[in-house]
C-alpha positions as CSV (number, residue, x, y, z in Angstrom):
1,M,103.7,138.1,125.8
2,P,100.5,136.1,124.7
3,E,101.3,132.7,123.3
4,G,99.2,129.6,123.0
5,D,99.1,128.8,126.7
6,S,98.1,132.4,127.6
7,L,95.1,132.1,125.2
8,F,94.0,128.8,126.7
9,I,94.1,130.4,130.2
10,A,92.2,133.4,128.9
11,A,89.6,131.2,127.3
12,R,89.2,129.2,130.5
13,N,88.8,132.4,132.5
14,V,86.4,134.1,130.1
15,G,84.4,130.9,129.6
16,A,84.0,130.5,133.3
17,V,82.0,133.7,133.6
18,L,80.3,133.8,130.2
19,T,79.4,130.3,129.0
20,G,75.7,129.5,129.3
21,R,74.8,133.1,130.3
22,T,72.7,135.7,128.6
23,V,74.4,138.8,127.2
24,T,73.0,142.0,128.7
25,R,75.6,144.4,127.2
26,F,77.9,144.1,124.1
27,E,79.7,147.4,123.7
28,S,82.7,148.6,121.8
29,P,84.2,151.9,120.4
30,L,84.7,150.1,117.1
31,P,82.0,151.0,114.6
32,E,81.9,147.5,113.2
33,L,81.0,146.1,116.6
34,K,78.3,148.6,117.5
35,E,74.5,147.7,117.6
36,Q,75.0,144.1,116.7
37,G,71.9,142.9,118.6
38,L,73.7,140.4,120.8
39,E,71.9,141.5,123.9
40,G,69.5,138.7,124.9
41,H,71.6,136.0,123.2
42,V,73.5,133.3,125.1
43,V,77.2,132.6,125.0
44,S,77.4,128.9,123.9
45,A,81.1,128.4,124.2
46,V,84.5,130.1,124.6
47,R,87.6,128.5,123.1
48,A,91.2,129.1,122.2
49,Q,92.7,128.2,118.9
50,G,96.4,128.9,118.5
51,K,96.8,132.6,119.5
52,H,93.1,133.4,118.9
53,L,90.2,133.4,121.4
54,V,86.7,132.7,120.0
55,I,83.4,133.4,121.7
56,D,80.4,131.5,120.2
57,F,76.8,132.8,120.5
58,D,73.6,130.9,120.2
59,D,72.5,132.7,117.1
60,G,75.3,131.2,115.0
61,R,77.7,134.1,115.2
62,S,81.2,134.1,116.7
63,F,83.5,136.8,118.0
64,L,87.2,136.3,117.1
65,S,90.0,138.1,118.9
66,H,93.8,138.2,118.6
67,L,95.9,139.9,121.3
68,R,99.3,140.3,119.5
69,M,101.7,142.0,121.9
70,Q,99.5,144.3,124.0
71,G,96.1,142.8,124.1
72,N,94.5,141.3,127.3
73,W,91.3,139.7,128.4
74,F,89.9,140.5,131.9
75,A,87.0,138.3,133.2
76,R,85.3,138.3,136.6
77,E,82.1,137.7,138.4
78,K,80.7,141.1,139.4
79,V,80.6,140.1,143.1
80,A,84.4,139.8,143.0
81,L,84.9,143.4,141.6
82,S,85.6,146.4,143.7
83,Q,83.3,149.4,143.5
84,R,85.9,151.2,141.4
85,Q,86.1,148.3,139.0
86,L,82.4,148.1,138.7
87,E,82.2,151.8,137.8
88,K,85.0,151.4,135.3
89,T,83.3,148.5,133.4
90,A,79.9,150.2,133.6
91,R,81.0,153.4,132.0
92,D,80.0,154.4,128.4
93,V,82.8,153.5,126.0
94,S,83.7,156.6,123.9
95,W,84.7,156.4,120.2
96,D,88.2,157.6,121.0
97,D,88.9,155.0,123.7
98,E,92.2,153.4,122.5
99,N,92.4,150.9,125.3
100,T,89.0,149.2,125.5
101,T,88.1,147.0,122.5
102,L,85.0,145.3,123.8
103,I,82.9,144.9,127.0
104,I,80.6,141.9,127.3
105,E,78.3,141.8,130.3
106,T,75.9,139.3,131.7
107,E,73.6,139.9,134.7
108,S,76.3,138.6,137.0
109,S,79.6,138.8,135.2
110,V,81.8,140.9,132.9
111,A,84.6,140.3,130.3
112,V,86.7,143.1,128.9
113,L,89.1,142.9,125.9
114,T,91.7,145.7,126.0
115,R,93.9,146.6,123.0
116,G,92.8,143.7,120.9
117,A,94.7,143.6,117.6
118,I,91.9,141.7,115.9
119,A,88.2,142.0,116.9
120,V,85.8,140.5,114.4
121,L,82.1,139.5,114.8
122,D,80.8,137.3,112.0
123,T,78.9,134.1,111.2
124,R,80.6,131.0,112.7
125,E,81.2,129.7,109.2
126,K,83.2,132.7,108.2
127,I,85.1,132.8,111.5
128,E,86.0,129.1,111.0
129,R,87.1,129.9,107.4
130,R,89.5,132.6,108.8
131,L,91.0,130.0,111.2
132,S,91.3,127.3,108.6
133,S,94.7,128.4,107.6
134,L,96.1,127.6,111.0
135,G,98.1,124.4,111.6
136,P,97.2,122.0,114.4
137,D,96.9,123.7,117.8
138,L,99.7,122.4,120.1
139,L,97.4,122.4,123.1
140,S,94.3,120.9,121.4
141,P,93.1,117.6,122.8
142,D,93.1,116.3,119.2
143,Y,96.5,117.7,118.3
144,D,97.9,115.9,115.3
145,Q,101.7,115.7,115.3
146,A,101.9,113.7,112.1
147,E,100.1,116.6,110.3
148,V,102.6,119.1,111.8
149,M,105.5,117.0,110.7
150,A,104.1,116.9,107.2
151,R,103.7,120.7,107.2
152,L,107.2,121.2,108.5
153,R,108.6,119.2,105.7
154,E,106.8,121.5,103.2
155,H,109.3,124.2,104.3
156,P,112.7,122.6,103.9
157,D,114.7,125.8,103.4
158,T,113.1,127.6,106.4
159,T,115.2,127.9,109.6
160,I,113.7,125.8,112.4
161,A,113.3,129.0,114.6
162,E,111.1,130.6,111.9
163,A,109.2,127.4,111.1
164,L,108.2,126.9,114.7
165,M,106.7,130.4,114.6
166,L,104.7,129.8,111.4
167,Q,101.1,129.5,112.7
168,S,100.2,127.7,109.4
169,I,102.5,124.9,110.5
170,V,101.7,124.6,114.2
171,A,99.5,127.1,116.1
172,G,100.5,128.5,119.5
173,I,104.3,128.9,119.6
174,G,105.7,132.4,120.0
175,N,109.1,134.0,120.7
176,V,109.3,132.7,124.2
177,Y,108.6,129.0,123.6
178,K,110.5,129.0,120.3
179,S,113.8,130.1,122.0
180,E,113.3,127.9,125.0
181,I,112.3,124.8,123.1
182,L,115.4,125.0,120.9
183,F,117.7,125.7,123.8
184,L,116.4,122.8,125.9
185,E,116.7,120.4,123.0
186,K,120.2,121.8,122.1
187,V,119.3,122.7,118.5
188,S,120.7,125.6,116.7
189,P,117.9,128.1,115.7
190,F,119.7,128.7,112.4
191,L,119.5,125.1,111.0
192,K,117.1,124.6,108.2
193,V,114.2,122.2,108.6
194,D,115.8,120.0,105.9
195,E,118.9,119.6,108.1
196,L,117.0,118.1,111.0
197,D,115.8,114.5,111.1
198,D,112.3,113.4,112.1
199,A,113.3,112.4,115.6
200,T,114.7,115.9,116.4
201,L,111.6,117.6,115.0
202,E,109.4,115.3,117.0
203,R,111.4,116.1,120.2
204,L,111.0,119.8,119.6
205,L,107.3,119.5,119.2
206,K,106.9,117.3,122.2
207,R,109.0,119.7,124.3
208,G,106.8,122.6,123.3
209,R,103.6,120.7,124.0
210,D,104.9,119.6,127.4
211,L,106.0,123.1,128.4
212,M,102.8,124.7,127.4
213,R,100.6,122.1,129.1
214,R,102.6,122.5,132.3
215,N,102.1,126.3,132.2
216,L,98.4,126.0,131.9
217,Q,98.3,125.3,135.6
218,R,100.5,128.3,136.6
219,G,98.2,131.2,135.7
220,A,99.9,134.4,134.6
221,R,103.4,133.4,135.5
222,R,105.0,131.5,132.7
223,T,108.2,129.5,133.3
224,T,110.1,126.9,131.4
225,F,111.8,125.3,134.4
226,G,110.6,126.6,137.8
227,T,112.3,129.2,139.9
228,F,115.9,128.1,139.4
229,A,118.3,131.1,140.0
230,G,115.2,133.3,140.2
231,Q,114.7,133.2,136.5
232,N,111.6,132.3,134.5
233,S,113.4,131.2,131.4
234,Y,116.8,129.8,130.3
235,V,117.6,132.1,127.4
236,Y,114.5,134.2,126.5
237,N,115.1,137.9,127.2
238,R,118.5,137.1,128.7
239,S,120.9,138.4,126.0
240,G,124.3,139.2,127.5
241,E,123.7,137.2,130.6
242,H,125.4,133.9,131.4
243,C,123.8,130.7,130.3
244,L,122.4,128.8,133.3
245,K,123.9,125.6,132.0
246,C,127.4,126.3,130.7
247,D,128.1,130.0,131.7
248,T,128.6,131.1,128.0
249,K,126.9,134.5,127.4
250,V,123.4,134.2,125.9
251,R,123.0,136.0,122.5
252,M,120.0,137.4,120.6
253,L,119.7,137.7,116.8
254,R,116.7,138.6,114.7
255,Q,115.4,136.3,112.0
256,G,113.1,136.3,109.1
257,N,111.1,139.0,107.3
258,L,109.5,140.1,110.5
259,Q,112.9,140.3,112.3
260,R,111.6,138.3,115.3
261,S,114.1,138.0,118.2
262,T,115.7,134.6,118.8
263,Y,117.7,134.0,122.1
264,F,120.2,131.2,122.2
265,C,123.4,129.9,123.8
266,P,126.2,129.5,121.2
267,E,127.8,126.7,123.2
268,C,124.8,124.6,124.2
269,Q,123.2,124.9,120.8
270,H,126.4,124.5,118.8
271,V,126.0,127.7,116.9
272,E,129.0,128.6,114.8
273,S,130.4,132.1,115.0
């Protein structure tokens, strides 16, 4: 499930094979991405912002993508591809291709976006305007925790589990980290922001930043604590299984208008029945 760390890793991988190189092919089955005249232009930067990946070009345009649940970026040097992979990426993309969203090639590399939920090419100014509603990125070098705290306090009646997922407050946290952060800090996901003091909110944010930064070095395998008991997480996706700390059964409930799943331990997190 793509979250902030997944996008930073994707941006790092895509950037490694595209940045500073000239585009030789920019192809998509989406009508709005066809014949955009990007061939011959240079990729100036690839970056992640929250759950978005942005590719900047030297003509002042940028490509914005969001993966949601199913999307994925694949990026390789062509010399590292098998003949089958080379043939697959070199194929013409038909209008009814539901998997491929975009193929970007240079003379020596290729990046493929599959099942992208958002795929927009526009001026950098307009792309930045779209991103301006996001809160500070938890993984950004200039991450501003004071601003996140202020944004949290603007939602006093929102449960902390929902608040951590609001990208307008802090960008990058998804279902996995939300559940794991709250478990590790022993905070009930059903408490409202106004019921938590500043020290607790700061602990939650620091834990999230620390976990994500640690996972940037792990590649595709995300974990919140290592390989203890053969698990990747303490509570996420473990409903009905025993808590790894107190042996109580982990539960899952859905929260908010979008009914996002929250996993928790009733005992460790002091959740009343």
